[in-house]
N, C-alpha and C positions, 0 to 999 in steps of 0.2 A: 578750166575757169569756172566761175558761180557767181548767179548773182545774189545777190541777199537785199529779201524786201523786212523793214520793220519799222516800227515806231520814228518818223524823222523820213524817211525815207519810202514812203507807202506811194509816192507817183513816181520814184526814179529811181532804182535801184543803185544800190554803192556792188562795183565790180571786185571781186575778191578772187586773187591769184596767186596771193604768197599766205603763208604764216601770220606773219605779221598782219596780213591784211584785214584776217577772220578776227583775231585775238581785237584789234581796233571795234567790229562790229562786235561781236561776243558782249568786250567794255561797255560799246552805246547802248545795250539790251540791257544790261545792268543798270547802266545810269536812268534808264527810262522809267526803272519803279518794278518793282518786285511784280510775278508772276508773267512777266513779257515773253512775247517769241519774236525768234529770225525765222524767216524764209528761205532758204536755200536752195534755189534752181540750178541745175546741172545744164551748163550752157546758155542759160536764160531761156528753157526750152520745156514748159510745162509737161510736154509732154515726155521728158526726161524723170529721171530720179530727182526728187528734192527731200529736202530733211528740215523740219519745224523741229528750233531749237529754244527751249524753254529756260529759263532761268530766274533762280527763286532764290537769292542768298547761297545757301552750303549744297544746295539741290537744285533738281533742272530736271526737265522733261524731255523726252525724242519722238516723235513720229515720221517714220518712214516709208513713203511711198514708192512704186516705180512701175510702168507699166505690167511685167513680169512678174510681181513681188505682192503677195497682199500688202493692204497697210497695216503697219506693223507699230505697236507702241514701246518703249522701253520697259521694264520691269525687272523691281528691287526683289532678287532674289535674299537679300540677306534682312538684316533690322529696319523694317518698315518704316519712313520719316510719320510722324504725327499729322491725322487727318487735320486742316484747318477747325474752326468751329463751327464753320456752317457745312463741313461733311465733305465737300463737294472739291474736288482738284480741278479748278479751271485758270487757263491760261489765257492772255491779252493777243491779239493780232488783230492792231490796229483797233477799229468799233467793234471785233469779231472775237464772240470767245469759245473755247473749245473745252470739253471737258477730258478727262484724263479715268484711266481706272485707277482704284485706290494707293493700288502698290508702283503707278508708273514712275514715280520719283524717284530720282536714283543720285549719286555723290557729283556736285558742280563739277568735282574732277573728271570726272567719266565722261559727263556731258559734253566739256570740251575736247577733250581727246577723240569724242563720237565725230565730231564737228569737226577738225584736222583730218580723221582720216574721211571723211566722206570726201574734201576736198581734195588729197592728195590721190584719193581712187578714183575721180572723176565720177565719183556719185554712185559707189557700190556702198550696200547697207554696211556701217561700223559692227565689226566682227568684236568689240572689245565689251559688247553691251549683250544682254539677253534681252530677248522681244517675245511681245505675243501677238498674236494676229488678233485684227478689229474684229475675225469672226470667232475669237475666242473671249472678249471682253460681253459678260453678264450686258 
């Protein structure tokens, strides 16, 4: 089970137990507008692994954190998406904004698959994604 926190659900999370539940959450995030994120928390415990899932049209970002793993960002090792005109990749979670490395955006299909893997593995860092440590981010 994971709790999903996102725009419209910042005071009470959505409980996610199935892939269908997760798809509804991700579709809600998309409907909230470009560059929005959801925070997925394992068992609703902030001391357990959590995954931020950012969605923006055909691309998105991931940020993974767990007590025993350094915070990691998704890394695009293929052709990077063009930077926005303001030259920063910034995603929004409620009123907070999070900057990401220039190569953090990956195809949205990979982002969605990673969110499903996070759910089905009870919070393990998704394996179908290249990761970079926050320590390596300039």
